[in-house]
N, C-alpha and C positions, 0 to 999 in steps of 0.2 A: 435685723434680719427677721422676717416674719416666719410664722410656724410652718407654712407650706414650703417655703424656700429651704428651710432647715431639713424638713422631711425628704424633699426631693434630692438634696445634697447627700443625705445619709443613704438614700436608696441607690444613688449613683455610686457612692463609695463601696457599698455592699456588692453591687453588680460588678464593679471593676475588680474587687477583691476575688470574687468567684471566678471571674474570667482569667485572672492571673494564676489562680490555683489550677484551672483547667489547662492552661498553657504549660505550666510546670509539670503536671502529670503526663500530658501528651508528649512533652519533650523527653521525659524519663522513659516512657514506654517506647518511643522511637529509638532512643539510644540503646536500649536493651535488644530490640529487634535488629538494629544495625550490627551490634556486637555478635549476634548469633546467626547472621545471614549466611545462607548456604554458599554463595559465591563470593570470592574475595580475589581481587587483582593483586598479584605479587609484584609490587613496585613501591617506590617511595613517592609520597605526595608532597612535594615542596615547590616553592617558587624558584625562579631562575637564580635568585640570591640564596638558595638553600634554606629558606625559612619554611617551617612546617605549615601545611594548609589543613585546616579542620575539614572534616567530611561534610559539615553542614553549617550554614550561617543563618541567623535569624535576627530580628531587631535587637535582641539582647546583646549581640556582639558589638553593636555600635552605640547603644544608649542605655541598656539595662531593661529590666522587666517593665518599666514605666512606658517604654516605647511600643509595647505590644498592644496595638489597637483592638477594639472589639470585633472588627471584621477579619482579623488575621486568621482565626481558626476556620471561619466559614468560607473564606475565599482562597486562602493560600495554604495554610496548614503545613503538613509534613510529607515528605516523599513516601509513597506507598500507603498513604492514608487518605480517606475520603476528604475532599472531593478530587484528589489526585492532580491538582493543579501543578504540583512540583514533581510529578512523575509517578509511574505506576509501580515501580520497585522501591523497596526501602533504601537500597544502596546505589541504584542507578549505575553509573560507570565506575564507581568505586568497587562494584561487584563484578561487572562484566561489560566489556566494550561492545558497542553495537556491532551487529553482523555486517561485514563489508561485502556487499554484492555488486557485481557488474552485470548489467543486462546484456546477455550475450547469446549468440546462436546465429549461425549463418550457413548458407550453402548446404552441404550434405551433412547427415548425422555424423559421419566420420570426422569431417573437418571441425564440427562443433565439439565433438569429444576431445579432439586435440587442443582446442582453445580452452576448454574447461580444465584439462590437466595443466596447461600452462598457467592459468589464473590461480589455481589451487597451489601450485608450486611457488608462486610469487606472493603468497600471503592472503589471497582471498579466502573468506571463511564461510561462504554460502554461494549457491548457484542461483541464477535467475534466467530462465529460459525464454528467449525470444523466438516466436514461431513466424514462418513466412505467411504472406497474406492468404494463399489458398488454404493453409491449415486453419488460420483464424476464421475463415468464412465457411469451412466445412467441405472443401473441394479436394479431391485427390490430385496428385501431380499429373495424372494422365488426362484430366479434364481439359477440354478446350478453354475453359475460363481461367485455367492456371498458367496459360502460356505467357511467358515474359516475366512471371512473378516467382518462379520456383527458386527458393533459397535466397531471394534478394534481400528482404527485410528481416529475415530470421531463418531458422532451420525448417526444412520440409519434413513433416511427419505424416506418413500415410498409414502405417501399420505398426503393430507391436515391435516388429523387427527394427524399425527406425529408433524407437525408444530404447531398445536393448543396446544398440550401437552407441547412442548418445551417452549412456551411463555405464558403458563398459569400463571396468576398473575403478568405478566410483562407488564406494559402499554407501548404500542409501540409509543405513542405520547410523552413519557418522556425519553425513552432509545434509544440511537443510536446503531444500530446493523450492524456489518460487517459480510458478508457471503462469505466464501472462497469456491466459486464454479465457474466453468468455462464453460465447454461444455454444461451442462444442466442448465446454470444460469437463463435463462428466466423462467424455470419451478419453481425453488425455489423462484424467485422473485414473481411470480404469487401467490404461496402459502403464502408468507409473506403478500402480499397485501390483500388476502382474510381473513387471520387472523386479520388484522387491521380492515377490514369491520365488522367482527364478534365482535370486541371490540368497534365498533362504533367510530373508529378513522378515520377521513378523510385522504385520501391519501396525501393531501398537507401538513400534519403535520408529516409524516414519515421522519425520518432522518437515515442515515446510508450509507453503501457502499456495492456494489456488486463487487466481484473481476472481473469476466466477462472478463478476459484478455486471449483470446485464443491464441494470437500470441506467448506469452511466453511458452505456452504449447508445441507448435511445436518446439520451440527453445530449451527448457530446461526441463520442468517437465513431458511432454509426456502423459498427461491425456486429450486426445482428443476423439471426436466421429466422427464428420463430417469433410469433407474437408474444407480448409481455406475459399473459397469464400462464401459458404452458411453460414458458421460460422460468417463471417463478416456481412452478411445480418441480422442474428439474433441480432447481437450487435447493428447495426444501428436502428433496430426496437425498441430495448430497449431504446436507446438514445432518439428517437422521442417520445415514449410513456411516458417516465419519464419527459421529458421537458414539456409535455402538462398536465401531471397528478400528478407527484411526484416531484415538482420543487426543493425540498431540499435534494434529494437523489442523491448520487454519483453513476453514472451509470457504471463506469469502475474504477477499481483500477489497473492502469497500473504498472505491477510488475517487478521490478528488483530483488526482493528478491530471486526468484527461479533461475534466471539467475546466480546470485552470488553463490548460493548454488551448482550450477552445475559446478563451477570452474572458473567463470569469475574474472578478475581483477576489481578494482574499476572503471577504465576507461571504460572497456567493459560493466560493469553493467550500468554505466551512459549512454553510447552511445546507447546500444541496447534497453534499456528501453525507452529512449526518441524517438528513431527511431520508435518503436512500437506505441508510443503515436502519432507521426506525421502521421503514417499510419492510425490510427483510425480517426484522424481529416480529412484527405483526403478522407476517406471512407464516413464519414458523409456528407461532402460537395458534393461528387459525388452522394450521395443518395438524394440530393436536400435540405438538411438541411442548414440553416444559421449557420455559425460557432459560432456566439454569442448566438445561441439558445441552443447548447449542450455543448460547451467547458467549461462553468463555472462549470459543474458537472463532469468533468473528474478529477480524483485524481490519486495519485501515491503511490507506496508501495516499500520502499527501505530496503535493508539489512544494518545492522550496524555490520561491521566486526571488526577485531582486531587492525588495524592501526588507532589509535585514531584520529590523526590530518587529515589523508587522508580522513577518513569518513566525518568529518566535512566539509572539503573543497568540497567533492563530492556533498553534499546537497546544498551548496551555489552556486556551478557551475550549478547544475541542475535548480535551480530557474532562474538564469540569462539566461541560454540557452533557456529555455521554453518561457520566457517572450519575448525575442528578436524574436524568430521564429514566435510565434503566432502573434505578431504585424507586423513584417516586411514581412513575407512570406504569412501568411494566412489572413492577413487583419482584424484581430480581433479588434473590437472597444471598447467593454466593458472591463473595468478593470478586472472584474472577470474571463474573458477568458484568461488573461495573468498570473493568479496566479497559481503557482504550490503548491498545498496543498498535503501533503503526510503523510502516516503512516510509521512507522519504526518498524522492528522486529529485535531483536538481533540475531546473526548468529548461526543458528542451527548446521551448518557444523563445527563450532569451538568447540562445546561441546565434551567432551571426556568421554568415559566409565571408563578410569583410573582416580583415584582420583576425583570422580564426584563432590565433594564439591568445587573443584577449579572452577567449572562452575559458581558458585555464583559470584565469583570475576570477571571472564571474562564478565559475563552478566552485571554487574554493570558498568564496564568501557564502554562497548558497548552502554548501555542505556544512559550514560552521554554524549557520543559523539552525539547520536541522539538528545538529548535535546539541546546541544550547537549548533547543526546544525539547530535547529528551527523546529523540527517535530511537527505536529498537533496531532499526536496520536502515542501511543507506546505500544508494547507488549514486555515483558521480558520473555525469555525462562527459564524453570525450570531446576534445576541441574540434574534431573534424566531422561531427555527426550531422551538420547541416549539408555536408557535401556527399557523404556516403556512409556506409557502415564503418565503424571506427577501425583504424589500423591497430596493429599490435602495440606500437609505440604509444599511440594516443590512449589506448586502454590502460597501459601501464602507468602513464602520467596521472590518469584519473584515479586509479587505485592508490598511487602514492600520495595523492591529495588527502585521502582519508587517513592514511597511515601517518602523515605529517601532523594532521590535526590531533590524532590520538597520542602520538609520542612526543611532540615538540612544543605544542602551544600552551599546555597547562590547563586547558579548559575542562579536562576530565578530573582535575584534582578535587574539586568540590561539587556538591550536588546542586543543580539548578542555580548557578551563580547570579542570575539576573533577577531572582525573586526579590520583591520589595522595591525594585526600581520604579520610581514614580511613573516614568514613561511607559515601561513595559506593562505594569499593572493597569494603567489607564487604557492602553491599547487592548489588553486582554478583556477588560470589562466592556469596552465599546464593541469589540467583535462579538462577544457573547450576546449583547443587546441586539445587534444587527441580525445575528443568526436567529434569535428568538422571534424577531419581527417577520422574518421569512417563514419560519415554521407556522406562525399564525396565518400568513397569507396562503401557504400551501394547503393548510387544513381547511381554510375558508373556500378554497377552490375545489375541494373534494379529494385531496390526497395526492400522492406522488404519481400514481398511474394516470389519474385524470389530468394532472398538470402536463404529463408527457403527451397524452392524447391531444390536448388542446394547444400544445406548443408553448406553454408558459416558460419553462426552463430555456428552451431554445431561443425565444425572443429576448430573455434577460441576458443571455450570453452574447447574442448578436449585438445588442445595444451597448454592452460594456466594451466589447471588442472594437466597435466603431468609435466610441469615445476615446479609447486608448490610441487608435490609429490617427485620429484627428490631432491629438496632443503631439504625436510624433511629427506629423506633417507640418504643424505650426511651430515646431521646435520648442514646445512647452515641456516636452519630456525628451531627455537626451539619451541616445545610445551611442557610446563611444565607437568611432569608426564607421558609423552609419550616417548620422546627421550632425556630427561634430568630430573634429580631429580626423578628418577623412584623408586617406591616401589616394591621390589621383592616379589613374592608370595602374592600379595595384595588380601585382602578379602573385597568385597563391602558389606557394612552393612546397606545401606539405604533401606527403605521399597519400594517395587515395586507394582504398581497398576496392577492387573490382571483382565482381562475381563472374567467373568464366562460364561461357555458354554450355560447356560440357557438364556443368552441375545439373542442369535440367535433363540432359540426355541420360546421364548416369542414374538420376533419381527415378526417372520413368522406367528405365531398364530394370532397376532393382525392384520396383513395384510389380512389374510384369512377372519377374521371376518368383516373387512371393505368391502371386496368384496361381502360377503354374504348379507350384510345389505343395500348396496347402490342400486340405480336404474340402473341396468346394461344396459338397453335399452337407457337410457339417456346418459350414459357414451359412448356407441357406437356411438350415434348421434353426441356427442360433438367431439369425436375423428375424425369422418369423416369430420365434418365441419372444423376442424383444418387442415386436409389433403388438403382440397380444397383451404384454404386460403394460405398455404405455397407454393402452386403451382402457385400462382399469386404474384404480387408485393405488395399486401396488408399487412399492419402491422399485425403480427401474435399474438400480445399480447392480444387483446380482446377475440379472439377465445380460446387462451390458458387459460385465466381466467375462461372461462366457463367449460373447461375440469377439472380444479382444483376444482371448486365449487361442481361438482358432484362426486368428489373423484376418478377421474381417477388417476392411479398410475404414478409415474415418468417413470417407464419402459415402460408402454403402450404409453405414450406420445413420449418418445424417439424413440420407434419402428416406430411410424407414421412418425416422422421426418427423421429417417434413411431410410425409404422406398422411400422418395422423394429425399433426399440429397445424399444418399450413405454414405459410411464409408471411413475414411482417412487411408491410409497405407503409412508410411514413406518410402521414397526411400532409398536405401543403401547409407550410407555416408562413403566415403573413404578418 
């Protein structure tokens, strides 16, 4: 053996020795953090055969320290430790089960309140508010544009009174609430804050999430009001206001869900969602905010689609990419700024009207991949959602799906049980590489806003959706009950929830009564004050809270903002 070979071998042995020392030290530090973790689940962690399950498994458990490769610490590591591939908490579900949410809200605020009390009574641990289309688009229920849509796809909210009714008897310091609202999100947040005031709940005790992700609206869901730049300004105002007043509240739920529903692949969902997140970070910094002031309260919202292992890998890659970018590009110093915390919803676009009971099974697998991917919060779709708003029975089955996963399957017994799987790790690496390639392309094209303006995202989604449909049409991709195992002359017998026409009549009557009983001079003054504020660089949230307190309607507030900001019209996409 020549001298160079000997020296190289010795150098390798030294490096391997140092690597093993680093692993042993990191393992000891993790074990200490795990032992001292704040949250602990009071249950036994055993297999179905009553064999004890360790909280964490590493290569050491199958082959000893020799099996810890040089990439382990850089790519996989430990739960709660950079780069967070294995989870953002030290003890994950050994410490606290994910929040079980059901996206709900329909008809009138009173009926929605009744549904919320029912869900909480049956074991749901957080609320997720669905608003009707007029509310999402900033129209009051008495607007001609609202006709036929009031209370249909969610609950109608016109004024503070509606929000008071929705959360009647629900203590906002004890329940976490997610609100799926985007263009008029600051208005609904202001209403929620004033309801807390009326409950004597300090704002610093409020927990929950505001979707508030306008970029994905331009890309995929198409529920916008104002152009991108003023919309981003409203969002940075919310980030600043919440950092100073509602420190436990998630200011944006950066959403890949709707991007995936519009036809994205897993890699596109991952890349476009994170690109939007980076755009919000850059906007906050440009507005003069310190990244560590607002980044800890950014959260994410992902789809859980049908490819079981690809979805798990997507979540693991997302955590790793976010942590690396936040640390290396944006200079975040706080650990909380590096953590990608996310909500997951099972894929609505995979539900079928044919053989709708099959949707229960699809949803269960999708929910399981979300859990194995380490989600902090989970919504399971109901079997009848392709036909109408879910019935009470369907919602209960969807909630029971989560409870069965938590209580009966054993997947919560150990942290990140799929770590080290050759297949999952290879998928994770591949998705990370594909996302990085998209980031380079987006940057080359001038950034997220420029890509929206030029239709880059929209074309990418249209192309992938077209390819997917072609595969279905050619039977290259199978959907059970649709293009294989079909029931001829099928009759659907599950009960359908229908919204009574009286809902619209009652909601408009309620709105008219509020307008009659409020101090309309005070409303006019508050709206004019808001107009003056949004014409400056001043944060609009304090003025908005005053509008809400005197029962200005959502539509009145939106009209003021529209008069200053204008309306967005999407350019033709070819």
